[in-house]
C-alpha positions in Angstrom: -19.3 -22.3 -34.3 -20.1 -18.6 -34.2 -17.9 -16.2 -32.2 -20.6 -15.1 -29.8 -21.7 -18.6 -29.2 -18.1 -19.8 -28.5 -17.5 -16.9 -26.0 -20.8 -17.8 -24.2 -19.9 -21.6 -24.2 -16.5 -21.0 -22.6 -18.0 -18.6 -20.0 -16.4 -15.4 -21.0 -19.9 -13.8 -21.2 -23.0 -14.6 -19.2 -25.3 -14.7 -22.2 -25.1 -14.9 -26.0 -26.8 -11.5 -26.2 -24.0 -9.8 -24.2 -21.5 -11.6 -26.4 -23.1 -10.5 -29.7 -23.4 -6.9 -28.4 -19.7 -7.0 -27.6 -19.0 -8.1 -31.2 -21.1 -5.3 -32.6 -19.2 -2.8 -30.5 -15.9 -4.0 -31.8 -14.7 -5.5 -28.5 -14.0 -8.9 -30.0 -11.1 -9.6 -32.4 -10.3 -12.8 -34.2 -6.7 -13.2 -35.4 -6.2 -9.5 -34.9 -9.3 -8.3 -36.9 -12.5 -7.0 -35.5 -15.3 -9.6 -36.2 -19.0 -9.9 -36.4 -20.9 -12.2 -34.0 -21.6 -14.6 -36.9 -18.0 -15.3 -37.8 -17.0 -18.9 -37.6 -14.3 -19.9 -35.1 -11.8 -22.7 -35.8 -9.3 -24.4 -33.6 -6.0 -22.5 -33.4 -7.7 -19.1 -33.8 -6.6 -16.3 -31.5 -9.3 -14.3 -29.8 -8.9 -10.9 -28.1 -11.9 -9.8 -26.0 -12.2 -6.5 -24.2 -14.2 -7.0 -21.0 -14.2 -4.7 -17.9 -11.6 -2.4 -19.6 -9.1 -5.2 -20.0 -8.1 -6.9 -23.3 -8.1 -10.7 -22.6 -6.5 -13.0 -25.1 -7.5 -16.6 -25.7 -6.2 -19.5 -27.9 -9.0 -21.7 -29.3 -8.1 -25.4 -28.7 -11.4 -27.1 -29.6 -15.0 -26.3 -30.3 -17.5 -27.4 -27.5 -20.9 -28.8 -28.5 -22.7 -26.7 -25.9 -21.9 -24.5 -22.8 -19.4 -26.2 -20.6 -18.8 -26.2 -16.9 -16.2 -23.9 -15.4 -13.8 -26.8 -14.7 -13.9 -27.9 -18.4 -13.2 -24.5 -20.0 -9.4 -25.3 -20.1 -10.1 -28.2 -22.6 -11.5 -25.8 -25.1 -9.4 -22.6 -24.7 -6.2 -21.3 -23.1 -6.2 -17.7 -21.6 -2.9 -15.9 -22.6 -3.6 -12.7 -20.7 -0.7 -11.6 -18.6 -1.2 -11.4 -14.8 0.3 -7.9 -14.8 -2.7 -6.6 -16.8 -5.1 -7.7 -14.1 -2.9 -6.3 -11.4 -2.8 -2.9 -13.2 -6.6 -2.9 -13.6 -7.0 -3.7 -9.9 -4.8 -0.8 -8.9 -6.8 1.5 -11.2 -10.0 0.5 -9.5 -8.6 1.0 -6.0 -7.1 4.4 -6.9 -10.5 5.6 -7.9 -11.9 4.9 -4.5 -10.1 7.5 -2.4 -12.1 8.0 0.8 -13.5 11.4 1.6 -15.9 12.4 4.3 -19.6 12.2 3.3 -21.0 15.6 2.3 -17.6 17.4 2.2 -18.2 18.4 -1.4 -15.7 18.5 -4.2 -12.0 18.3 -3.4 -10.0 21.5 -3.1 -7.2 22.3 -5.5 -4.6 21.1 -3.0 -6.5 17.9 -2.3 -6.9 17.2 -6.0 -3.1 17.6 -6.5 -2.5 15.1 -3.6 -5.0 12.6 -5.2 -3.2 12.9 -8.6 0.2 12.4 -6.9 -1.1 9.2 -5.3 -2.4 7.9 -8.6 0.9 8.7 -10.4 3.0 7.1 -7.8 1.0 3.9 -7.9 1.3 3.8 -11.7 5.1 4.3 -11.6 5.4 1.4 -9.2 3.7 -1.0 -11.7 6.2 -0.2 -14.4 
């Protein structure tokens, strides 16, 4: 089965078109090497997919015949991504949403330093 089709079947991407575009951009690796959308997937291959600025890792267990339901995805692949990666991404998203009054313009130099200090302290807590 093709890489893009497999990623669509196990519900990593919503459509095959999105999956094939990710392959073209180099966001999909098979066994540590960047791959084309047409590359064949075999059981025991290791996939690495960058989606939403997070590298997700999968082990291929079996090849589905067609797109499977969300409950059956575990039969065909195992996600090996660590939970700390998702937690780190969540904190990055939250740190980018610092509340400011509407129409107050760009932050002053002092406010900018305070924002940077908040971001640095949240990153140090993760480590």
